[in-house]
C-alpha positions in Angstrom: 54.3 52.9 37.1 57.7 51.3 39.0 60.4 53.3 40.1 62.4 50.7 38.2 62.5 47.3 36.5 65.0 44.4 38.1 65.9 41.9 35.2 66.9 38.8 36.8 66.7 35.4 36.8 65.0 32.0 39.4 68.2 30.9 41.7 70.6 33.6 40.5 72.8 34.3 43.2 73.3 37.9 41.8 69.8 38.5 41.5 69.4 37.3 44.7 71.6 40.2 46.3 69.8 42.4 44.8 66.4 40.9 46.5 68.3 41.1 49.7 69.2 44.6 49.8 65.2 45.6 48.5 64.0 44.0 51.2 66.3 45.2 53.7 65.6 48.7 52.4 61.8 47.7 52.9 61.7 48.8 49.3 58.6 47.3 47.1 58.1 50.2 44.2 59.7 48.2 41.4 58.3 45.4 39.2 61.2 42.0 38.7 61.4 40.5 35.1 62.6 36.9 35.4 64.6 35.9 32.7 65.1 31.4 31.8 68.5 31.3 31.7 68.4 27.7 30.9 66.9 29.0 27.3 69.4 31.9 27.0 66.6 34.6 27.5 69.5 36.7 28.8 71.6 36.7 25.7 68.7 37.7 23.1 69.6 41.0 21.4 66.6 42.9 23.7 68.4 41.9 26.5 72.1 42.5 25.1 71.1 46.2 24.7 70.4 46.5 28.5 73.7 43.9 29.1 76.0 43.6 26.6 77.5 40.5 28.0 73.9 38.7 28.7 73.8 38.7 32.2 71.3 38.9 35.0 70.4 41.1 37.3 70.3 44.6 35.5 68.3 47.7 36.9 66.3 49.7 34.1 64.8 52.6 36.0 61.6 54.9 34.7 63.4 57.8 33.3 65.9 55.3 30.9 69.0 54.5 33.8 70.6 51.5 32.9 72.7 49.7 35.6 73.9 46.2 35.7 76.3 44.4 38.2 74.8 43.3 41.0 77.4 45.1 43.7 76.9 48.2 41.9 72.9 48.1 41.6 73.4 47.2 45.7 75.3 50.3 46.3 73.1 52.8 43.8 70.1 51.8 45.7 71.5 51.9 49.1 72.3 55.7 48.5 69.8 56.6 46.2 67.2 55.4 48.4 69.1 55.7 51.8 69.0 52.1 52.9 71.0 52.1 56.5 73.4 49.5 54.7 76.5 52.2 54.3 78.5 54.0 56.4 78.1 57.8 56.5 80.0 59.5 54.0 81.6 61.4 56.6 83.0 58.7 58.1 86.0 58.3 56.1 87.9 55.5 58.0 84.7 53.9 58.0 84.2 54.2 54.3 87.6 53.0 53.7 86.8 49.7 56.0 83.6 48.8 53.8 85.6 49.2 50.3 88.1 47.2 51.7 85.6 44.4 52.9 83.9 44.7 49.7 87.2 44.0 47.9 87.7 41.0 50.0 84.1 39.7 49.2 84.5 40.0 45.6 88.1 38.6 44.9 88.6 36.4 47.9 85.4 34.9 48.8 82.9 35.1 45.9 85.4 33.7 43.2 86.1 30.0 44.9 82.7 29.8 46.2 80.9 30.8 42.8 83.2 27.9 41.1 81.3 25.5 43.9 78.2 26.8 43.2 78.6 26.6 39.3 79.9 22.7 39.5 77.5 21.4 42.1 74.6 23.5 41.7 74.3 24.8 38.5 76.0 21.8 36.3 73.2 19.7 38.0 70.5 21.9 36.1 72.6 21.3 33.0 72.8 17.7 32.7 76.2 17.7 33.7 78.6 16.0 36.2 80.9 18.1 38.2 84.3 18.3 37.9 85.8 16.9 41.6 89.3 18.5 41.0 87.6 22.0 40.6 85.2 21.4 43.3 88.3 20.6 45.8 90.7 23.1 44.9 87.8 26.0 45.2 86.5 24.7 48.4 90.3 24.5 50.1 90.0 28.4 49.3 86.7 28.8 50.5 88.0 27.0 53.7 91.5 28.9 54.0 89.1 32.5 53.9 87.0 31.1 56.4 89.8 30.2 58.6 91.0 34.2 58.1 87.4 35.3 58.7 87.4 33.4 61.9 89.8 35.4 64.0 88.6 38.7 62.2 85.1 38.3 63.2 86.2 37.3 67.2 86.8 41.4 67.5 84.1 42.7 65.1 80.1 41.9 64.9 79.8 42.0 61.0 82.3 42.0 58.2 83.2 45.5 57.9 82.4 46.6 61.4 80.2 46.4 64.4 77.3 47.2 61.9 75.4 45.4 59.3 75.9 46.5 55.6 75.6 45.8 52.4 79.0 44.0 52.5 77.3 41.6 55.2 74.2 41.1 52.2 77.1 40.1 49.2 78.0 36.7 51.3 74.7 35.3 51.9 73.1 34.2 48.7 76.6 32.5 47.9 76.6 30.4 51.5 73.1 29.8 51.1 74.2 28.0 47.9 77.2 26.4 50.0 74.7 24.8 52.3 72.5 23.5 49.4 75.6 22.0 47.9 76.1 20.5 51.5 78.7 22.6 52.5 77.4 24.1 55.9 80.1 22.8 58.3 82.4 25.5 56.4 80.3 27.8 58.4 79.3 25.7 61.5 82.4 24.5 62.1 83.4 28.3 63.2 82.4 29.8 66.1 82.7 33.1 65.0 82.0 33.1 61.3 79.1 30.7 62.7 77.5 33.7 65.0 78.0 35.9 62.3 76.0 34.1 59.6 73.4 33.8 62.4 73.2 37.1 63.0 72.8 38.0 59.2 70.4 35.2 58.2 67.7 35.9 60.9 67.3 39.3 60.6 63.5 39.5 59.8 63.7 40.7 56.1 66.3 38.2 54.9 64.0 35.6 56.3 61.4 36.7 53.9 63.4 36.5 51.0 64.6 33.1 51.9 61.0 32.1 52.9 59.4 33.4 49.6 62.1 31.0 47.7 61.3 28.0 49.6 
């Protein structure tokens, strides 16, 4: 029996965030159950017993523990299975910088990048046209974000400091989605951001996941 089941979906950046974390931890003792979002399988009564808002991903362990929200799942896994993706508990300053970087990613990057992904990627599969005004507004926010990140990444190798952490993983799925939507220039036009991205995306574990999805 696997240690846990991960309920997710193909093409879900939130699901991919967890998959990348598991790959970096070289952890394979789990089962993934894919739900079809286009058929609204995530809104079934069965799934809502796992996630009251009917979303993915959700982790359910063999002993009955259930957890949702991708970043919470990633941090739980890293702590439970000792993945080398978090600062040491004894390093209070590094932990504070990690939490700071985590908040910035969630509130300042993921929201506008997610809006672009929905308008330019998800709506394509829904047979709906994108809202170009919404895309333009979100893109401006993403560009401002990476203007600031460019300066910060000139002084450190990774988002939260000199070590690769979960926060770097959190960026990967939505940046991949920006590339898929034709906005790769947001990354490659900024030297320090582009170098950071190359360091992240060329990690062997991340390459394995991306290759499996091609």
